[in-house]
C-alpha positions as CSV (number, residue, x, y, z in Angstrom):
1,M,13.5,24.4,47.8
2,E,16.4,24.7,45.4
3,I,16.6,21.0,45.0
4,T,12.9,20.7,44.2
5,I,13.3,23.3,41.4
6,I,16.3,21.6,40.0
7,V,14.6,18.2,40.0
8,F,11.5,19.7,38.4
9,V,13.6,21.4,35.6
10,V,15.5,18.1,35.0
11,M,12.3,16.1,34.9
12,S,10.8,18.6,32.5
13,L,13.8,18.4,30.1
14,L,13.8,14.6,30.3
15,G,10.1,14.5,29.5
16,S,10.6,16.8,26.5
17,V,13.4,14.5,25.2
18,M,11.4,11.4,25.7
19,W,8.4,12.9,23.9
20,M,10.5,13.6,20.8
21,M,11.9,10.0,20.7
22,P,10.4,7.8,18.0
23,S,8.1,5.0,19.2
24,K,8.8,1.3,18.5
25,R,6.2,1.4,15.7
26,E,7.8,4.5,14.1
27,K,11.2,2.8,14.2
28,F,9.7,-0.4,12.7
29,L,8.1,1.6,9.8
30,A,11.3,3.6,9.2
31,K,13.3,0.4,8.8
32,L,10.6,-1.3,6.7
33,R,10.4,1.6,4.3
34,L,14.2,1.9,4.0
35,D,14.3,-1.9,3.2
36,A,11.5,-1.3,0.7
37,R,13.5,1.3,-1.1
38,K,16.5,-1.1,-1.3
39,A,14.1,-3.8,-2.7
40,G,13.1,-1.4,-5.5
41,F,9.9,0.1,-4.2
42,T,8.9,3.7,-4.2
43,V,7.0,4.3,-1.0
44,Q,4.5,7.1,-0.7
45,L,1.9,8.0,2.0
46,V,-1.3,8.7,0.1
47,H,-4.9,9.5,0.7
48,V,-7.3,7.1,-1.1
49,E,-11.0,6.6,-1.1
50,P,-12.0,3.0,-1.7
51,P,-15.4,2.2,-3.3
52,R,-18.4,2.6,-1.1
53,A,-19.1,-0.8,0.6
54,E,-22.5,-2.4,0.4
55,G,-24.9,-0.8,2.9
56,E,-22.7,2.3,3.5
57,Y,-23.6,5.8,2.6
58,E,-20.0,7.0,2.1
59,S,-16.7,5.3,1.7
60,D,-14.1,5.5,4.4
61,A,-11.1,7.5,3.2
62,L,-7.7,6.0,4.1
63,N,-4.3,7.5,4.7
64,I,-2.1,4.6,3.8
65,A,1.3,3.7,2.4
66,A,1.4,3.0,-1.3
67,Y,4.2,0.6,-2.3
68,R,4.9,1.2,-5.9
69,V,6.9,-0.5,-8.6
70,I,7.7,1.8,-11.6
71,R,6.8,0.4,-15.0
72,L,9.6,2.0,-17.1
73,N,10.6,-0.4,-19.9
74,E,14.4,-0.7,-19.7
75,T,14.9,-1.4,-23.4
76,N,13.2,1.6,-24.9
77,K,12.6,3.8,-21.8
78,K,8.9,4.1,-22.4
79,Q,5.9,3.1,-20.4
80,P,3.9,0.2,-21.8
81,E,0.3,0.7,-23.0
82,T,-1.9,-0.3,-20.0
83,K,-5.4,0.4,-18.9
84,P,-5.6,2.1,-15.5
85,W,-7.6,0.3,-12.8
86,Q,-8.0,0.2,-9.0
87,A,-9.3,-2.7,-6.9
88,F,-9.9,-2.7,-3.1
89,R,-10.5,-5.2,-0.4
90,T,-14.2,-4.3,0.2
91,K,-17.5,-5.9,-0.6
92,A,-19.3,-3.7,-3.1
93,M,-21.5,-3.9,-6.1
94,S,-18.8,-3.6,-8.8
95,N,-16.9,-6.8,-8.3
96,D,-17.1,-8.6,-11.7
97,G,-14.1,-10.9,-12.2
98,L,-12.6,-10.3,-8.7
99,P,-12.4,-12.8,-5.8
100,E,-15.0,-12.6,-3.0
101,G,-14.4,-9.5,-0.8
102,W,-12.7,-7.4,-3.5
103,S,-14.3,-4.6,-5.6
104,W,-13.4,-2.3,-8.4
105,K,-13.2,1.4,-8.0
106,I,-11.9,1.9,-11.6
107,G,-11.6,-0.6,-14.4
108,E,-14.5,-3.0,-14.0
109,R,-15.1,-5.0,-17.3
110,M,-12.0,-3.4,-18.9
111,L,-9.5,-6.3,-18.5
112,S,-9.4,-9.5,-20.6
113,E,-10.0,-12.9,-19.1
114,A,-6.3,-13.7,-19.2
115,H,-5.5,-10.5,-17.3
116,L,-8.3,-11.2,-14.7
117,S,-6.8,-14.6,-14.2
118,V,-3.4,-13.1,-13.3
119,L,-4.9,-10.4,-11.2
120,N,-7.0,-12.9,-9.2
121,A,-3.9,-15.1,-8.6
122,V,-2.0,-12.0,-7.3
123,I,-4.9,-10.9,-5.1
124,L,-5.2,-14.4,-3.5
125,A,-1.4,-14.4,-2.8
126,L,-1.3,-11.0,-1.1
127,P,-1.2,-10.6,2.7
128,D,-4.4,-9.7,4.5
129,D,-3.2,-6.2,5.3
130,V,-3.0,-5.2,1.7
131,V,-6.2,-3.2,1.2
132,G,-5.9,-2.3,-2.5
133,L,-4.1,-2.5,-5.8
134,E,-3.7,0.1,-8.5
135,S,-2.3,0.1,-12.0
136,T,-1.4,3.1,-14.1
137,P,0.8,3.5,-17.2
138,V,3.5,4.8,-14.8
139,H,3.4,2.3,-11.9
140,V,1.7,-0.6,-10.2
141,S,0.9,-0.2,-6.5
142,A,-0.2,-2.0,-3.4
143,Y,-1.9,-0.1,-0.6
144,W,-0.5,-1.7,2.5
145,K,-1.2,-1.2,6.2
146,E,2.4,-2.4,7.0
147,Q,1.3,-4.7,9.9
148,S,2.6,-8.0,8.6
149,G,6.3,-7.1,8.4
150,E,9.2,-7.6,6.0
151,A,8.3,-11.1,4.9
152,S,5.1,-9.8,3.5
153,M,7.0,-7.0,1.7
154,A,8.8,-9.7,-0.3
155,V,5.5,-11.3,-1.2
156,I,4.1,-7.9,-2.3
157,K,7.1,-7.2,-4.4
158,A,6.9,-10.6,-6.2
159,E,3.2,-10.2,-6.8
160,L,3.5,-6.6,-8.1
161,D,6.3,-7.8,-10.4
162,K,3.9,-10.4,-11.8
163,L,1.4,-7.6,-12.6
164,K,4.1,-5.6,-14.2
165,K,5.3,-8.5,-16.3
166,A,1.8,-9.3,-17.4
167,N,1.4,-5.6,-18.5
168,L,-1.6,-5.4,-16.3
């Protein structure tokens, strides 16, 4: 009887310890986000609402990682003048100037043709698990599901830098 109680207590303690251990996915995300910070990203977990897709009554809100590149101009320490915009990977009515399958939440018809050309090239180069892009005077961001790994992070960084350089 005593041995049974001891075995039960030990199994209970081991179960509690195993429950607190991070999963493979959590370890992967922790390493990915640490590498992202080293690469110059600011990573935030955000709640976003993409535009309502065609045929849907409401949009599906997302809790997702936002990989951000800060826009601070190194020479005069000011943010450049930019127009804020958001574009998401969803088929909706407001899609003027964007590739097939992408739609505006904010910023439709606000960008010049030259800026739209740069934006479209960036969108086409992004991995499939990037679900949205955002630009504000403070930062440029990619909403990323983080499924495609570290190689995709390098692509996202390069494409966000293109948006930043184009002052888009």
